Chimera marker file (.cmm) of the C-alpha trace (Angstrom):
<marker_set name="trace">
<marker id="1" x="140.775" y="91.300" z="93.647" r="1" g="1" b="0" radius="0.5"/>
<marker id="2" x="142.943" y="94.302" z="92.903" r="1" g="1" b="0" radius="0.5"/>
<marker id="3" x="141.628" y="97.809" z="93.318" r="1" g="1" b="0" radius="0.5"/>
<marker id="4" x="143.128" y="101.154" z="92.400" r="1" g="1" b="0" radius="0.5"/>
<marker id="5" x="141.702" y="104.172" z="94.180" r="1" g="1" b="0" radius="0.5"/>
<marker id="6" x="142.532" y="107.727" z="93.126" r="1" g="1" b="0" radius="0.5"/>
<marker id="7" x="142.243" y="110.837" z="95.228" r="1" g="1" b="0" radius="0.5"/>
<marker id="8" x="143.157" y="114.496" z="95.007" r="1" g="1" b="0" radius="0.5"/>
<marker id="9" x="141.073" y="115.726" z="92.109" r="1" g="1" b="0" radius="0.5"/>
<marker id="10" x="139.112" y="118.928" z="92.269" r="1" g="1" b="0" radius="0.5"/>
<marker id="11" x="138.671" y="122.449" z="90.981" r="1" g="1" b="0" radius="0.5"/>
<marker id="12" x="141.605" y="124.814" z="90.681" r="1" g="1" b="0" radius="0.5"/>
<marker id="13" x="142.292" y="128.118" z="88.945" r="1" g="1" b="0" radius="0.5"/>
<marker id="14" x="144.718" y="128.364" z="86.056" r="1" g="1" b="0" radius="0.5"/>
<marker id="15" x="148.264" y="128.530" z="87.348" r="1" g="1" b="0" radius="0.5"/>
<marker id="16" x="147.418" y="126.567" z="90.455" r="1" g="1" b="0" radius="0.5"/>
<marker id="17" x="148.469" y="123.130" z="91.590" r="1" g="1" b="0" radius="0.5"/>
<marker id="18" x="146.933" y="119.801" z="92.478" r="1" g="1" b="0" radius="0.5"/>
<marker id="19" x="148.401" y="116.569" z="93.728" r="1" g="1" b="0" radius="0.5"/>
<marker id="20" x="146.875" y="113.225" z="92.828" r="1" g="1" b="0" radius="0.5"/>
<marker id="21" x="147.498" y="109.901" z="94.502" r="1" g="1" b="0" radius="0.5"/>
<marker id="22" x="146.548" y="106.345" z="93.661" r="1" g="1" b="0" radius="0.5"/>
<marker id="23" x="146.859" y="103.353" z="95.948" r="1" g="1" b="0" radius="0.5"/>
<marker id="24" x="146.691" y="99.739" z="94.798" r="1" g="1" b="0" radius="0.5"/>
<marker id="25" x="145.286" y="97.196" z="97.208" r="1" g="1" b="0" radius="0.5"/>
<marker id="26" x="144.366" y="93.531" z="97.218" r="1" g="1" b="0" radius="0.5"/>
<marker id="27" x="146.318" y="90.420" z="96.292" r="1" g="1" b="0" radius="0.5"/>
<marker id="28" x="149.479" y="91.651" z="94.593" r="1" g="1" b="0" radius="0.5"/>
<marker id="29" x="152.659" y="89.763" z="93.784" r="1" g="1" b="0" radius="0.5"/>
<marker id="30" x="154.330" y="92.559" z="91.896" r="1" g="1" b="0" radius="0.5"/>
<marker id="31" x="153.654" y="95.875" z="90.223" r="1" g="1" b="0" radius="0.5"/>
<marker id="32" x="155.595" y="96.896" z="87.162" r="1" g="1" b="0" radius="0.5"/>
<marker id="33" x="154.800" y="100.234" z="85.558" r="1" g="1" b="0" radius="0.5"/>
<marker id="34" x="152.330" y="102.673" z="87.058" r="1" g="1" b="0" radius="0.5"/>
<marker id="35" x="150.967" y="105.714" z="85.347" r="1" g="1" b="0" radius="0.5"/>
<marker id="36" x="148.387" y="108.403" z="84.918" r="1" g="1" b="0" radius="0.5"/>
<marker id="37" x="146.120" y="108.839" z="81.923" r="1" g="1" b="0" radius="0.5"/>
<marker id="38" x="143.480" y="111.443" z="81.264" r="1" g="1" b="0" radius="0.5"/>
<marker id="39" x="140.417" y="111.773" z="79.101" r="1" g="1" b="0" radius="0.5"/>
<marker id="40" x="138.612" y="114.974" z="78.239" r="1" g="1" b="0" radius="0.5"/>
<marker id="41" x="135.043" y="114.971" z="76.876" r="1" g="1" b="0" radius="0.5"/>
<marker id="42" x="134.988" y="113.939" z="73.232" r="1" g="1" b="0" radius="0.5"/>
<marker id="43" x="138.659" y="112.991" z="73.221" r="1" g="1" b="0" radius="0.5"/>
<marker id="44" x="140.632" y="109.765" z="73.464" r="1" g="1" b="0" radius="0.5"/>
<marker id="45" x="142.319" y="108.694" z="76.654" r="1" g="1" b="0" radius="0.5"/>
<marker id="46" x="145.962" y="109.721" z="76.616" r="1" g="1" b="0" radius="0.5"/>
<marker id="47" x="149.046" y="108.987" z="78.664" r="1" g="1" b="0" radius="0.5"/>
<marker id="48" x="150.115" y="111.801" z="80.967" r="1" g="1" b="0" radius="0.5"/>
<marker id="49" x="153.030" y="110.189" z="82.777" r="1" g="1" b="0" radius="0.5"/>
<marker id="50" x="154.356" y="106.777" z="83.769" r="1" g="1" b="0" radius="0.5"/>
<marker id="51" x="157.002" y="105.431" z="86.097" r="1" g="1" b="0" radius="0.5"/>
<marker id="52" x="158.703" y="102.039" z="86.364" r="1" g="1" b="0" radius="0.5"/>
<marker id="53" x="159.501" y="100.161" z="89.555" r="1" g="1" b="0" radius="0.5"/>
<marker id="54" x="163.064" y="101.428" z="89.284" r="1" g="1" b="0" radius="0.5"/>
<marker id="55" x="161.855" y="105.010" z="89.051" r="1" g="1" b="0" radius="0.5"/>
<marker id="56" x="162.344" y="105.677" z="85.350" r="1" g="1" b="0" radius="0.5"/>
<marker id="57" x="159.776" y="108.209" z="84.168" r="1" g="1" b="0" radius="0.5"/>
<marker id="58" x="158.084" y="109.151" z="80.940" r="1" g="1" b="0" radius="0.5"/>
<marker id="59" x="155.941" y="112.224" z="80.301" r="1" g="1" b="0" radius="0.5"/>
<marker id="60" x="153.646" y="113.475" z="77.618" r="1" g="1" b="0" radius="0.5"/>
<marker id="61" x="155.017" y="116.591" z="75.960" r="1" g="1" b="0" radius="0.5"/>
<marker id="62" x="152.176" y="118.612" z="77.453" r="1" g="1" b="0" radius="0.5"/>
<marker id="63" x="153.171" y="117.533" z="80.965" r="1" g="1" b="0" radius="0.5"/>
<marker id="64" x="156.927" y="117.990" z="80.798" r="1" g="1" b="0" radius="0.5"/>
<marker id="65" x="158.205" y="120.705" z="83.080" r="1" g="1" b="0" radius="0.5"/>
<marker id="66" x="154.886" y="121.048" z="84.915" r="1" g="1" b="0" radius="0.5"/>
<marker id="67" x="153.975" y="117.589" z="86.220" r="1" g="1" b="0" radius="0.5"/>
<marker id="68" x="155.984" y="115.169" z="88.317" r="1" g="1" b="0" radius="0.5"/>
<marker id="69" x="155.186" y="111.491" z="88.747" r="1" g="1" b="0" radius="0.5"/>
<marker id="70" x="156.573" y="109.458" z="91.624" r="1" g="1" b="0" radius="0.5"/>
<marker id="71" x="155.831" y="106.247" z="93.481" r="1" g="1" b="0" radius="0.5"/>
<marker id="72" x="156.201" y="104.593" z="96.838" r="1" g="1" b="0" radius="0.5"/>
<marker id="73" x="156.690" y="100.879" z="96.225" r="1" g="1" b="0" radius="0.5"/>
<marker id="74" x="156.229" y="99.988" z="99.885" r="1" g="1" b="0" radius="0.5"/>
<marker id="75" x="152.774" y="101.582" z="99.804" r="1" g="1" b="0" radius="0.5"/>
<marker id="76" x="151.875" y="100.482" z="96.259" r="1" g="1" b="0" radius="0.5"/>
<marker id="77" x="151.093" y="104.107" z="95.565" r="1" g="1" b="0" radius="0.5"/>
<marker id="78" x="151.752" y="106.422" z="92.640" r="1" g="1" b="0" radius="0.5"/>
<marker id="79" x="151.535" y="110.205" z="92.754" r="1" g="1" b="0" radius="0.5"/>
<marker id="80" x="151.139" y="112.979" z="90.235" r="1" g="1" b="0" radius="0.5"/>
<marker id="81" x="152.048" y="116.508" z="91.252" r="1" g="1" b="0" radius="0.5"/>
<marker id="82" x="150.566" y="118.989" z="88.799" r="1" g="1" b="0" radius="0.5"/>
<marker id="83" x="151.797" y="122.571" z="88.777" r="1" g="1" b="0" radius="0.5"/>
<marker id="84" x="151.063" y="125.549" z="86.530" r="1" g="1" b="0" radius="0.5"/>
<marker id="85" x="147.755" y="124.013" z="85.557" r="1" g="1" b="0" radius="0.5"/>
<marker id="86" x="146.015" y="125.156" z="82.398" r="1" g="1" b="0" radius="0.5"/>
<marker id="87" x="142.352" y="124.928" z="81.354" r="1" g="1" b="0" radius="0.5"/>
<marker id="88" x="143.336" y="122.352" z="78.745" r="1" g="1" b="0" radius="0.5"/>
<marker id="89" x="144.424" y="120.056" z="81.584" r="1" g="1" b="0" radius="0.5"/>
<marker id="90" x="140.757" y="119.635" z="82.491" r="1" g="1" b="0" radius="0.5"/>
<marker id="91" x="139.896" y="115.947" z="82.243" r="1" g="1" b="0" radius="0.5"/>
<marker id="92" x="139.157" y="112.815" z="84.189" r="1" g="1" b="0" radius="0.5"/>
<marker id="93" x="142.463" y="111.421" z="85.374" r="1" g="1" b="0" radius="0.5"/>
<marker id="94" x="142.843" y="107.653" z="85.604" r="1" g="1" b="0" radius="0.5"/>
<marker id="95" x="145.412" y="105.664" z="87.506" r="1" g="1" b="0" radius="0.5"/>
<marker id="96" x="146.906" y="102.629" z="85.770" r="1" g="1" b="0" radius="0.5"/>
<marker id="97" x="149.107" y="99.828" z="87.054" r="1" g="1" b="0" radius="0.5"/>
<marker id="98" x="150.502" y="96.672" z="85.471" r="1" g="1" b="0" radius="0.5"/>
<marker id="99" x="150.125" y="94.023" z="88.161" r="1" g="1" b="0" radius="0.5"/>
<marker id="100" x="150.747" y="90.319" z="88.678" r="1" g="1" b="0" radius="0.5"/>
<marker id="101" x="148.578" y="88.883" z="91.438" r="1" g="1" b="0" radius="0.5"/>
<marker id="102" x="150.755" y="85.724" z="91.665" r="1" g="1" b="0" radius="0.5"/>
<marker id="103" x="154.116" y="84.892" z="90.140" r="1" g="1" b="0" radius="0.5"/>
<marker id="104" x="152.658" y="82.382" z="87.660" r="1" g="1" b="0" radius="0.5"/>
<marker id="105" x="149.901" y="84.651" z="86.384" r="1" g="1" b="0" radius="0.5"/>
<marker id="106" x="150.169" y="86.989" z="83.426" r="1" g="1" b="0" radius="0.5"/>
<marker id="107" x="150.370" y="90.646" z="84.176" r="1" g="1" b="0" radius="0.5"/>
<marker id="108" x="147.292" y="92.751" z="83.648" r="1" g="1" b="0" radius="0.5"/>
<marker id="109" x="146.535" y="96.434" z="83.320" r="1" g="1" b="0" radius="0.5"/>
<marker id="110" x="144.349" y="97.616" z="86.176" r="1" g="1" b="0" radius="0.5"/>
<marker id="111" x="142.515" y="100.917" z="86.135" r="1" g="1" b="0" radius="0.5"/>
<marker id="112" x="141.092" y="103.195" z="88.754" r="1" g="1" b="0" radius="0.5"/>
<marker id="113" x="137.652" y="104.744" z="88.447" r="1" g="1" b="0" radius="0.5"/>
<marker id="114" x="139.057" y="108.174" z="87.692" r="1" g="1" b="0" radius="0.5"/>
<marker id="115" x="139.115" y="111.519" z="89.432" r="1" g="1" b="0" radius="0.5"/>
<marker id="116" x="137.911" y="114.786" z="87.923" r="1" g="1" b="0" radius="0.5"/>
<marker id="117" x="140.364" y="117.646" z="87.513" r="1" g="1" b="0" radius="0.5"/>
<marker id="118" x="138.869" y="120.959" z="86.449" r="1" g="1" b="0" radius="0.5"/>
<marker id="119" x="141.001" y="124.019" z="85.744" r="1" g="1" b="0" radius="0.5"/>
<marker id="120" x="139.190" y="127.329" z="85.410" r="1" g="1" b="0" radius="0.5"/>
<marker id="121" x="140.503" y="130.284" z="83.439" r="1" g="1" b="0" radius="0.5"/>
<link id1="1" id2="2" r="1" g="1" b="0" radius="0.2"/>
<link id1="2" id2="3" r="1" g="1" b="0" radius="0.2"/>
<link id1="3" id2="4" r="1" g="1" b="0" radius="0.2"/>
<link id1="4" id2="5" r="1" g="1" b="0" radius="0.2"/>
<link id1="5" id2="6" r="1" g="1" b="0" radius="0.2"/>
<link id1="6" id2="7" r="1" g="1" b="0" radius="0.2"/>
<link id1="7" id2="8" r="1" g="1" b="0" radius="0.2"/>
<link id1="8" id2="9" r="1" g="1" b="0" radius="0.2"/>
<link id1="9" id2="10" r="1" g="1" b="0" radius="0.2"/>
<link id1="10" id2="11" r="1" g="1" b="0" radius="0.2"/>
<link id1="11" id2="12" r="1" g="1" b="0" radius="0.2"/>
<link id1="12" id2="13" r="1" g="1" b="0" radius="0.2"/>
<link id1="13" id2="14" r="1" g="1" b="0" radius="0.2"/>
<link id1="14" id2="15" r="1" g="1" b="0" radius="0.2"/>
<link id1="15" id2="16" r="1" g="1" b="0" radius="0.2"/>
<link id1="16" id2="17" r="1" g="1" b="0" radius="0.2"/>
<link id1="17" id2="18" r="1" g="1" b="0" radius="0.2"/>
<link id1="18" id2="19" r="1" g="1" b="0" radius="0.2"/>
<link id1="19" id2="20" r="1" g="1" b="0" radius="0.2"/>
<link id1="20" id2="21" r="1" g="1" b="0" radius="0.2"/>
<link id1="21" id2="22" r="1" g="1" b="0" radius="0.2"/>
<link id1="22" id2="23" r="1" g="1" b="0" radius="0.2"/>
<link id1="23" id2="24" r="1" g="1" b="0" radius="0.2"/>
<link id1="24" id2="25" r="1" g="1" b="0" radius="0.2"/>
<link id1="25" id2="26" r="1" g="1" b="0" radius="0.2"/>
<link id1="26" id2="27" r="1" g="1" b="0" radius="0.2"/>
<link id1="27" id2="28" r="1" g="1" b="0" radius="0.2"/>
<link id1="28" id2="29" r="1" g="1" b="0" radius="0.2"/>
<link id1="29" id2="30" r="1" g="1" b="0" radius="0.2"/>
<link id1="30" id2="31" r="1" g="1" b="0" radius="0.2"/>
<link id1="31" id2="32" r="1" g="1" b="0" radius="0.2"/>
<link id1="32" id2="33" r="1" g="1" b="0" radius="0.2"/>
<link id1="33" id2="34" r="1" g="1" b="0" radius="0.2"/>
<link id1="34" id2="35" r="1" g="1" b="0" radius="0.2"/>
<link id1="35" id2="36" r="1" g="1" b="0" radius="0.2"/>
<link id1="36" id2="37" r="1" g="1" b="0" radius="0.2"/>
<link id1="37" id2="38" r="1" g="1" b="0" radius="0.2"/>
<link id1="38" id2="39" r="1" g="1" b="0" radius="0.2"/>
<link id1="39" id2="40" r="1" g="1" b="0" radius="0.2"/>
<link id1="40" id2="41" r="1" g="1" b="0" radius="0.2"/>
<link id1="41" id2="42" r="1" g="1" b="0" radius="0.2"/>
<link id1="42" id2="43" r="1" g="1" b="0" radius="0.2"/>
<link id1="43" id2="44" r="1" g="1" b="0" radius="0.2"/>
<link id1="44" id2="45" r="1" g="1" b="0" radius="0.2"/>
<link id1="45" id2="46" r="1" g="1" b="0" radius="0.2"/>
<link id1="46" id2="47" r="1" g="1" b="0" radius="0.2"/>
<link id1="47" id2="48" r="1" g="1" b="0" radius="0.2"/>
<link id1="48" id2="49" r="1" g="1" b="0" radius="0.2"/>
<link id1="49" id2="50" r="1" g="1" b="0" radius="0.2"/>
<link id1="50" id2="51" r="1" g="1" b="0" radius="0.2"/>
<link id1="51" id2="52" r="1" g="1" b="0" radius="0.2"/>
<link id1="52" id2="53" r="1" g="1" b="0" radius="0.2"/>
<link id1="53" id2="54" r="1" g="1" b="0" radius="0.2"/>
<link id1="54" id2="55" r="1" g="1" b="0" radius="0.2"/>
<link id1="55" id2="56" r="1" g="1" b="0" radius="0.2"/>
<link id1="56" id2="57" r="1" g="1" b="0" radius="0.2"/>
<link id1="57" id2="58" r="1" g="1" b="0" radius="0.2"/>
<link id1="58" id2="59" r="1" g="1" b="0" radius="0.2"/>
<link id1="59" id2="60" r="1" g="1" b="0" radius="0.2"/>
<link id1="60" id2="61" r="1" g="1" b="0" radius="0.2"/>
<link id1="61" id2="62" r="1" g="1" b="0" radius="0.2"/>
<link id1="62" id2="63" r="1" g="1" b="0" radius="0.2"/>
<link id1="63" id2="64" r="1" g="1" b="0" radius="0.2"/>
<link id1="64" id2="65" r="1" g="1" b="0" radius="0.2"/>
<link id1="65" id2="66" r="1" g="1" b="0" radius="0.2"/>
<link id1="66" id2="67" r="1" g="1" b="0" radius="0.2"/>
<link id1="67" id2="68" r="1" g="1" b="0" radius="0.2"/>
<link id1="68" id2="69" r="1" g="1" b="0" radius="0.2"/>
<link id1="69" id2="70" r="1" g="1" b="0" radius="0.2"/>
<link id1="70" id2="71" r="1" g="1" b="0" radius="0.2"/>
<link id1="71" id2="72" r="1" g="1" b="0" radius="0.2"/>
<link id1="72" id2="73" r="1" g="1" b="0" radius="0.2"/>
<link id1="73" id2="74" r="1" g="1" b="0" radius="0.2"/>
<link id1="74" id2="75" r="1" g="1" b="0" radius="0.2"/>
<link id1="75" id2="76" r="1" g="1" b="0" radius="0.2"/>
<link id1="76" id2="77" r="1" g="1" b="0" radius="0.2"/>
<link id1="77" id2="78" r="1" g="1" b="0" radius="0.2"/>
<link id1="78" id2="79" r="1" g="1" b="0" radius="0.2"/>
<link id1="79" id2="80" r="1" g="1" b="0" radius="0.2"/>
<link id1="80" id2="81" r="1" g="1" b="0" radius="0.2"/>
<link id1="81" id2="82" r="1" g="1" b="0" radius="0.2"/>
<link id1="82" id2="83" r="1" g="1" b="0" radius="0.2"/>
<link id1="83" id2="84" r="1" g="1" b="0" radius="0.2"/>
<link id1="84" id2="85" r="1" g="1" b="0" radius="0.2"/>
<link id1="85" id2="86" r="1" g="1" b="0" radius="0.2"/>
<link id1="86" id2="87" r="1" g="1" b="0" radius="0.2"/>
<link id1="87" id2="88" r="1" g="1" b="0" radius="0.2"/>
<link id1="88" id2="89" r="1" g="1" b="0" radius="0.2"/>
<link id1="89" id2="90" r="1" g="1" b="0" radius="0.2"/>
<link id1="90" id2="91" r="1" g="1" b="0" radius="0.2"/>
<link id1="91" id2="92" r="1" g="1" b="0" radius="0.2"/>
<link id1="92" id2="93" r="1" g="1" b="0" radius="0.2"/>
<link id1="93" id2="94" r="1" g="1" b="0" radius="0.2"/>
<link id1="94" id2="95" r="1" g="1" b="0" radius="0.2"/>
<link id1="95" id2="96" r="1" g="1" b="0" radius="0.2"/>
<link id1="96" id2="97" r="1" g="1" b="0" radius="0.2"/>
<link id1="97" id2="98" r="1" g="1" b="0" radius="0.2"/>
<link id1="98" id2="99" r="1" g="1" b="0" radius="0.2"/>
<link id1="99" id2="100" r="1" g="1" b="0" radius="0.2"/>
<link id1="100" id2="101" r="1" g="1" b="0" radius="0.2"/>
<link id1="101" id2="102" r="1" g="1" b="0" radius="0.2"/>
<link id1="102" id2="103" r="1" g="1" b="0" radius="0.2"/>
<link id1="103" id2="104" r="1" g="1" b="0" radius="0.2"/>
<link id1="104" id2="105" r="1" g="1" b="0" radius="0.2"/>
<link id1="105" id2="106" r="1" g="1" b="0" radius="0.2"/>
<link id1="106" id2="107" r="1" g="1" b="0" radius="0.2"/>
<link id1="107" id2="108" r="1" g="1" b="0" radius="0.2"/>
<link id1="108" id2="109" r="1" g="1" b="0" radius="0.2"/>
<link id1="109" id2="110" r="1" g="1" b="0" radius="0.2"/>
<link id1="110" id2="111" r="1" g="1" b="0" radius="0.2"/>
<link id1="111" id2="112" r="1" g="1" b="0" radius="0.2"/>
<link id1="112" id2="113" r="1" g="1" b="0" radius="0.2"/>
<link id1="113" id2="114" r="1" g="1" b="0" radius="0.2"/>
<link id1="114" id2="115" r="1" g="1" b="0" radius="0.2"/>
<link id1="115" id2="116" r="1" g="1" b="0" radius="0.2"/>
<link id1="116" id2="117" r="1" g="1" b="0" radius="0.2"/>
<link id1="117" id2="118" r="1" g="1" b="0" radius="0.2"/>
<link id1="118" id2="119" r="1" g="1" b="0" radius="0.2"/>
<link id1="119" id2="120" r="1" g="1" b="0" radius="0.2"/>
<link id1="120" id2="121" r="1" g="1" b="0" radius="0.2"/>
</marker_set>
């Protein structure tokens, strides 16, 4: 079994910062892309940022210049540093990872349970 566990969510005032982390554990052959998604009440889940094994990153327009995604391949962990937070950043943030448990298996998108980020004005 593969599990993704997020941490670092919480309540912060507008303009503040939070750092999220997500660690993958279990039987893992390889991890390709890892990323962070978020979902606000009444809205669809959306990509915030992603990063490949080689370190290539992609950001939503709303995150560019404020958020930084990074990963530690040795620890199977992905991070999201969020600065200059705005009330509209309030959402449940979900960790995602594309993982093969064995070399012969197809890759599969695994999801964490989510961590709440609330930004007050």
